[in-house]
Backbone as CSV, one residue per row, in Angstrom:
resi,resn,N_x,N_y,N_z,CA_x,CA_y,CA_z,C_x,C_y,C_z
1,MET,59.091,124.946,91.347,59.376,124.025,90.608,60.762,124.013,89.829
2,THR,61.260,122.740,89.355,62.064,121.966,89.216,62.061,122.060,87.781
3,VAL,63.272,122.682,86.893,63.233,122.947,85.690,64.439,122.869,84.970
4,SER,64.527,121.872,83.800,66.428,121.435,83.771,66.209,121.916,81.685
5,ILE,67.164,121.966,81.735,67.746,123.000,80.361,68.124,121.782,79.557
6,LYS,68.266,121.971,78.570,68.839,120.384,77.371,68.509,120.945,76.247
7,ARG,69.777,121.392,75.293,70.111,121.303,73.888,70.148,119.744,73.538
8,LEU,68.996,120.321,71.951,68.167,119.367,71.304,69.051,118.781,70.066
9,THR,69.050,118.087,69.490,69.183,117.363,68.307,68.541,117.982,67.410
10,THR,68.712,117.932,66.258,67.831,118.390,65.355,66.494,117.500,65.018
11,ALA,66.688,116.442,65.468,65.608,115.409,65.141,64.921,115.479,66.186
12,GLU,65.518,115.963,67.549,64.732,116.067,68.863,64.042,117.170,68.659
13,PHE,64.426,118.759,68.026,63.517,119.705,67.764,62.492,119.249,67.231
14,GLN,62.989,118.918,65.560,61.759,118.680,64.780,60.487,117.897,65.246
15,LEU,60.882,116.600,66.363,59.860,116.102,66.764,59.218,116.511,68.266
16,LEU,59.598,117.562,68.656,59.059,117.892,69.347,57.932,119.660,68.915
17,ALA,58.389,120.069,67.398,58.226,121.317,67.198,56.896,122.201,67.020
18,PRO,55.283,120.760,67.244,54.816,121.422,67.468,54.309,121.960,68.583
19,ARG,54.649,121.137,69.754,54.419,121.343,71.149,55.160,123.109,71.240
20,LEU,56.745,122.763,70.972,56.959,124.467,71.086,56.680,125.379,70.083
21,VAL,56.052,125.056,69.269,55.437,126.276,68.524,53.927,126.655,69.330
22,ASP,53.031,125.694,69.879,52.606,126.001,71.008,52.777,126.972,71.915
23,ILE,53.832,127.073,72.547,54.628,127.914,73.617,54.814,129.140,72.647
24,HIS,55.466,129.431,71.868,55.183,130.426,70.926,53.960,131.342,70.319
25,LEU,53.261,130.661,70.051,51.879,131.178,70.085,51.181,131.527,70.870
26,GLU,51.535,130.924,72.320,50.981,131.393,73.268,51.965,132.378,74.330
27,ALA,53.389,132.689,74.292,53.901,133.082,74.890,53.401,134.977,73.622
28,MET,53.769,134.849,72.524,53.575,136.639,71.563,52.227,136.455,71.106
29,GLY,51.371,135.774,71.953,49.652,135.840,71.955,49.256,135.686,70.354
30,TYR,49.431,134.755,69.645,49.179,134.903,68.407,48.204,134.125,68.573
31,PRO,47.244,133.828,67.100,46.086,132.804,66.687,46.699,131.762,67.062
32,PHE,45.974,130.570,67.170,46.542,129.398,66.794,46.273,129.016,65.279
33,GLU,45.981,129.766,64.255,45.217,129.332,63.155,46.882,129.819,62.289
34,LEU,47.669,130.420,62.771,49.216,130.018,62.464,49.800,129.021,62.537
35,HIS,49.712,128.080,63.461,50.061,127.358,64.212,51.123,126.056,62.716
36,ALA,49.847,126.111,61.879,50.946,125.055,60.799,51.897,125.994,60.063
37,ARG,51.463,127.043,59.948,52.540,127.956,58.935,53.936,128.375,59.538
38,ARG,54.214,128.023,61.359,54.817,128.405,62.069,55.501,127.203,61.988
39,LEU,54.728,125.961,62.188,55.279,124.715,62.813,56.464,124.366,61.332
40,GLU,55.602,124.524,60.103,56.515,124.548,59.128,57.675,125.748,58.747
41,SER,57.272,126.490,59.088,59.332,127.897,59.516,59.913,127.354,60.263
42,TRP,59.722,126.573,61.282,60.353,126.084,62.211,60.813,124.987,61.872
43,ARG,60.656,124.063,60.971,60.603,122.498,60.609,61.963,123.223,59.335
44,ARG,61.921,124.381,58.735,62.295,124.860,57.895,63.717,124.921,57.828
45,ASP,64.078,125.807,59.220,64.947,126.424,60.798,65.811,125.560,60.651
46,THR,65.698,124.480,61.104,66.545,123.234,61.595,67.777,122.883,60.622
47,LEU,67.448,123.883,59.233,68.177,123.115,58.150,69.103,124.098,58.096
48,GLN,69.076,125.632,58.914,70.345,126.634,58.648,71.639,125.802,59.368
49,PRO,72.626,126.797,58.349,73.623,126.089,59.075,73.689,127.012,60.463
50,GLY,74.654,126.101,61.269,74.710,126.499,62.575,73.413,126.748,63.385
51,PHE,72.661,125.679,63.172,71.229,125.602,64.047,71.602,124.778,65.384
52,ILE,71.405,125.727,66.738,70.893,125.099,67.605,69.440,125.378,68.408
53,SER,69.188,124.492,69.478,68.091,125.018,70.420,68.584,124.534,71.591
54,ALA,67.523,124.195,71.905,67.141,124.509,73.629,65.904,124.400,74.027
55,ILE,65.695,123.391,75.183,64.277,124.117,75.787,64.521,123.594,77.409
56,ALA,63.312,124.298,78.021,62.788,123.933,79.243,62.045,122.975,79.822
57,THR,62.349,122.304,80.559,60.926,121.064,80.881,60.668,121.666,82.410
58,GLY,59.510,121.615,83.014,59.248,120.893,84.001,59.105,119.531,84.369
59,PRO,58.355,119.413,85.477,58.156,118.271,85.855,56.601,117.463,84.650
60,ASN,56.483,117.830,84.024,55.130,117.137,83.244,55.215,117.964,81.833
61,ASP,56.175,118.838,81.286,55.987,119.492,80.142,56.818,120.164,79.868
62,VAL,57.465,120.508,78.437,58.418,121.895,77.763,57.545,123.356,78.535
63,VAL,58.268,123.810,79.506,57.948,125.088,79.809,58.532,126.052,78.822
64,GLY,59.940,125.782,78.134,60.647,126.921,77.519,61.263,126.677,76.121
65,VAL,61.484,127.607,75.479,62.055,127.123,74.168,63.265,128.394,73.332
66,ALA,64.256,127.768,72.862,65.140,128.988,72.174,65.613,128.045,71.042
67,TYR,65.795,128.490,70.759,66.453,128.231,68.765,67.159,129.360,68.489
68,GLY,68.247,129.115,67.466,68.977,130.309,66.797,69.726,129.216,65.428
69,PHE,70.608,130.293,64.078,71.545,129.542,63.600,72.381,131.320,63.561
70,LEU,73.305,130.577,62.626,74.324,131.354,62.377,73.534,132.283,61.262
71,SER,74.046,133.106,60.760,73.118,134.447,59.738,73.388,134.121,58.314
72,ASP,72.721,134.016,57.110,72.960,133.875,55.961,72.258,135.180,55.423
73,HIS,73.307,135.749,54.764,72.387,136.762,53.901,71.592,136.400,52.753
74,ASN,71.020,135.188,52.385,69.917,135.287,51.794,68.731,134.944,52.642
75,HIS,68.782,135.123,53.842,67.725,134.724,54.715,67.075,135.812,54.743
76,TRP,65.506,135.526,55.356,65.134,136.994,55.261,65.207,137.665,56.271
77,TRP,65.625,137.314,57.205,65.655,138.003,58.963,66.816,138.978,57.971
78,ASP,68.209,138.301,57.686,69.218,139.036,57.343,68.870,140.407,56.624
79,ARG,68.131,139.808,55.691,67.837,140.888,54.634,66.997,142.160,55.275
80,GLN,65.931,142.189,56.440,65.488,143.175,57.083,66.068,143.894,58.065
81,LEU,67.124,142.629,58.547,68.477,143.386,59.260,69.463,144.538,58.721
82,ARG,69.937,144.088,57.571,70.552,145.240,56.861,69.711,146.068,55.948
83,LYS,68.342,146.137,56.175,67.571,147.100,55.302,67.444,148.148,56.053
84,GLY,67.006,147.639,57.882,66.459,148.502,59.245,68.391,149.158,59.464
85,MET,69.260,148.805,59.086,70.685,149.044,59.927,70.473,150.111,58.538
86,GLU,70.509,150.292,57.414,70.337,151.411,56.187,69.793,152.274,56.681
87,THR,68.364,152.109,56.564,67.528,153.121,56.984,67.374,153.737,57.964
88,GLN,67.718,153.247,59.332,68.175,154.160,60.614,69.226,154.387,60.999
89,GLY,70.375,154.344,59.684,71.729,155.105,59.873,72.551,154.880,60.931
90,VAL,72.642,153.260,60.579,73.878,152.607,61.837,74.858,152.600,60.567
91,SER,75.844,153.225,61.673,77.355,153.145,61.456,78.110,152.658,60.176
92,GLU,78.547,152.656,58.875,78.968,151.828,58.547,80.006,150.793,58.237
93,GLU,80.659,151.314,59.447,81.488,150.646,60.319,81.024,149.035,61.003
94,LEU,79.824,149.619,61.847,78.844,148.639,62.240,78.229,147.641,61.437
95,GLN,77.201,147.778,60.379,76.719,147.461,59.498,77.715,146.518,58.665
96,ARG,79.298,147.100,58.517,80.152,145.776,58.504,80.443,144.726,59.219
97,GLU,80.491,145.302,60.291,80.692,144.066,61.652,79.480,143.330,61.601
98,ILE,78.272,143.960,61.909,77.232,142.686,61.874,77.163,141.926,60.969
99,SER,77.338,142.354,59.586,77.084,141.412,57.981,78.405,140.632,58.144
100,SER,79.657,140.653,58.775,80.361,139.578,58.872,79.887,138.593,59.520
101,GLY,78.942,138.416,60.086,78.507,137.346,60.678,78.028,137.677,62.252
102,TYR,76.926,136.815,62.619,76.388,136.980,63.640,75.910,135.511,63.553
103,PHE,75.034,135.465,65.091,74.208,134.249,65.847,73.005,135.021,65.431
104,GLU,71.674,134.537,64.786,70.264,134.440,65.232,69.629,134.026,66.408
105,VAL,69.729,134.506,66.979,68.268,134.227,68.176,67.314,134.291,67.612
106,THR,66.567,133.290,66.644,65.141,133.440,66.282,64.011,133.269,67.398
107,GLU,64.286,132.978,67.910,63.012,132.653,69.249,63.560,132.469,70.475
108,ILE,63.032,132.725,71.714,62.779,132.352,72.970,62.067,132.675,73.385
109,HIS,61.381,131.865,74.269,59.887,131.763,74.997,59.652,130.838,76.210
110,VAL,59.319,132.040,77.640,59.129,130.875,78.201,57.188,131.138,78.589
111,ARG,56.975,129.836,78.748,55.657,129.687,79.301,55.157,131.491,79.967
112,PRO,53.661,131.469,79.568,53.271,133.018,80.611,53.022,132.090,82.244
113,GLY,53.740,132.747,82.779,53.156,132.479,83.959,53.967,132.249,84.642
114,LEU,55.123,131.874,84.214,56.533,131.491,84.598,57.499,132.364,84.382
115,HIS,57.525,133.512,84.020,58.463,134.441,84.111,59.207,134.869,85.334
116,GLY,60.645,135.132,85.074,60.782,135.660,86.577,61.549,134.298,87.584
117,ARG,61.384,133.491,86.595,61.967,132.325,87.548,63.437,131.685,87.385
118,GLY,63.804,132.476,85.860,65.392,132.617,85.596,65.489,131.272,84.534
119,ILE,64.656,130.617,83.871,64.198,129.943,82.601,64.808,130.623,81.814
120,GLY,64.091,131.611,81.414,64.602,132.411,79.961,66.368,133.046,80.120
121,ARG,66.758,133.359,80.874,68.022,133.462,81.237,69.144,131.969,81.192
122,SER,68.471,131.020,81.911,69.215,129.764,81.470,68.863,129.038,80.201
123,LEU,68.053,129.393,79.377,68.117,128.968,77.520,68.688,129.641,77.119
124,LEU,68.706,131.232,77.382,69.800,131.345,76.486,71.016,131.548,76.637
125,THR,71.622,131.289,78.024,72.511,131.268,78.394,73.354,129.679,77.690
126,GLU,72.219,128.961,77.258,72.746,127.498,77.186,72.749,127.432,75.428
127,LEU,71.769,128.173,75.020,71.661,128.175,73.738,72.922,128.871,73.137
128,LEU,73.870,130.070,73.394,74.790,131.029,73.089,75.858,130.426,73.803
129,TRP,75.986,128.976,74.468,76.776,129.084,75.245,78.030,128.289,73.721
130,ASN,79.328,128.583,73.965,80.156,127.824,72.661,80.048,127.976,71.293
131,VAL,79.161,128.891,70.637,78.481,129.295,69.622,79.549,130.371,68.632
132,PRO,79.381,129.237,67.482,81.159,130.560,66.478,80.527,131.229,65.897
133,ALA,80.323,132.734,66.576,80.223,134.093,65.927,81.090,134.561,67.355
134,PRO,80.859,135.865,66.474,81.445,136.955,67.389,80.235,137.555,68.225
135,ARG,79.200,137.238,67.875,78.232,138.210,68.003,76.564,137.896,68.144
136,ALA,75.636,137.975,69.383,74.511,136.928,68.807,73.613,138.714,68.724
137,VAL,72.504,138.037,68.002,71.601,139.640,67.431,69.899,138.804,67.289
138,LEU,68.917,140.057,68.229,67.347,139.160,67.906,66.743,140.299,68.297
139,SER,65.776,140.432,68.178,64.551,141.251,68.478,63.387,140.861,69.104
140,THR,62.768,142.014,69.805,61.878,141.737,70.396,60.794,142.922,70.151
141,PRO,59.589,142.651,70.846,58.343,143.666,70.524,58.958,144.756,71.438
142,GLU,58.754,146.284,71.177,58.829,147.266,71.507,57.547,147.234,72.635
143,VAL,58.553,147.655,74.476,57.471,147.902,75.176,58.114,148.867,75.844
144,ALA,56.659,150.212,76.572,56.903,151.257,76.608,58.211,151.359,77.951
145,GLY,59.331,151.827,77.863,59.664,151.819,79.021,60.510,150.581,79.459
146,GLU,60.776,149.630,78.250,61.305,148.081,78.108,60.752,147.643,79.567
147,ASN,59.466,147.941,80.498,58.626,147.337,80.869,58.532,145.994,80.871
148,ASN,59.130,144.988,80.988,58.570,143.725,80.790,60.136,142.537,81.123
149,PRO,59.688,141.286,81.580,60.961,140.544,81.663,62.084,140.200,80.128
150,ALA,61.193,140.523,79.733,62.564,140.193,77.912,63.632,140.931,78.212
151,PHE,62.781,142.161,77.605,63.840,143.362,77.504,65.071,143.407,79.097
152,GLY,64.327,143.475,80.773,65.366,143.013,81.525,66.475,141.714,81.402
153,LEU,66.017,140.589,80.992,66.907,139.739,80.597,67.745,140.098,79.560
154,TYR,67.767,140.260,78.091,68.363,140.996,77.335,69.491,142.136,78.146
155,ARG,68.799,142.597,78.484,69.905,144.059,78.963,70.709,143.440,80.819
156,SER,70.108,142.823,81.043,70.830,141.956,82.122,72.131,140.742,81.517
157,LEU,72.231,140.569,80.225,73.121,139.178,79.466,74.191,140.533,78.864
158,GLY,73.406,141.647,78.309,74.466,143.082,78.037,74.199,143.089,76.268
159,PHE,72.959,142.980,76.050,72.325,142.988,74.570,72.208,144.647,74.615
160,THR,72.449,145.477,73.815,72.472,146.916,73.255,71.944,147.078,72.509
161,ASP,71.582,148.246,71.883,70.211,148.442,70.804,70.781,148.514,69.509
162,LEU,70.624,147.696,68.372,70.839,147.810,66.938,70.044,148.593,66.184
163,LEU,68.697,148.260,66.440,67.466,149.224,66.029,66.686,149.219,66.668
164,ARG,65.960,150.225,66.636,64.293,150.326,67.468,63.582,151.033,66.743
165,ASP,62.030,150.516,67.229,60.977,151.302,66.395,61.137,150.433,65.242
166,TYR,61.557,148.999,64.177,61.494,148.354,63.446,60.630,147.748,62.986
167,TYR,59.580,147.995,61.937,58.798,147.497,61.855,58.726,146.323,60.578
168,TYR,58.682,145.263,60.753,58.853,144.125,59.818,57.148,144.134,58.935
169,PRO,57.538,143.591,57.677,56.570,143.099,56.792,55.492,142.363,57.245
170,GLY,54.165,142.704,57.836,53.659,141.750,58.014,53.258,141.485,59.608
171,ASP,53.877,143.096,59.978,53.264,143.079,62.162,53.217,144.240,62.312
172,ASP,52.634,144.986,62.376,52.259,146.175,62.854,52.512,146.122,64.180
173,ARG,53.313,145.566,64.981,53.866,146.076,66.024,55.475,147.026,65.904
174,PRO,55.937,147.794,66.756,57.661,148.141,66.504,58.197,146.532,67.241
175,PHE,59.444,147.240,67.172,60.204,145.858,67.086,61.898,146.508,67.460
176,ALA,62.573,146.250,68.980,63.736,146.524,69.150,64.480,145.156,68.269
177,VAL,65.648,145.494,67.815,66.787,144.683,67.576,67.853,144.880,68.578
178,LEU,68.542,144.027,69.229,69.450,143.836,70.388,70.827,143.056,70.025
179,MET,71.978,143.714,70.203,72.767,142.964,69.873,73.904,142.823,71.100
180,CYS,74.626,141.943,71.000,75.488,141.553,72.344,77.245,141.063,71.663
181,ASP,78.189,141.144,72.320,78.978,140.181,72.497,79.382,139.037,72.497
182,LEU,79.956,137.598,71.810,80.283,136.385,72.591,81.267,136.470,72.860
183,PRO,81.627,135.655,73.615,81.058,134.937,74.777,80.411,135.596,75.772
184,LEU,79.460,134.883,76.075,78.262,136.272,77.108,79.536,136.289,77.930
185,ALA,79.362,137.384,78.840,79.596,137.714,80.212,79.175,137.041,81.030
186,THR,78.194,136.505,81.735,77.058,135.742,82.482,77.786,134.248,81.994
187,PRO,78.208,133.582,82.932,78.349,132.307,82.755,77.280,131.313,82.807
188,ARG,77.522,130.207,82.009,76.812,128.936,81.362,76.253,128.523,82.224
189,ALA,74.529,128.048,83.171,74.485,127.271,84.292,75.191,125.933,84.603
């Protein structure tokens, strides 16, 4: 299958958002009942400073999505990150570095059944290309032995541990929070 990667304008992202949220719900195994709430949240995220998005398209439809934005101390996720760094004993020096600014990889998803084809790698390298931040930070559900395509991708691109087994309010699964310096060592496709 031939896949194309494209950055979207904010207007294009908002227009495609219903289909993109479908990919998110499918990839994360979340119930469809969350669609309206996630759609509202994703559209609101387009207003964040430094918002960037990219999609992967196959012959017939969108097969992957990634987006993120620059950190903001008023944003819920940033507050969770700072709380986690404090409670998990991250060094004060690293806390200061992270708090000085990063690009939050908010979402990256590839339709189930299409993993292992380089789609996620292409999405993430496109998303992080030329980002005006010294590092990228993301979270991913914990998996025993990091045995899934997401962890393999993140590790291959140089992401390292920032937090492990972190629980976000409202989600009963533990998450790993990973970071990497920018620009990525892996070149953009």
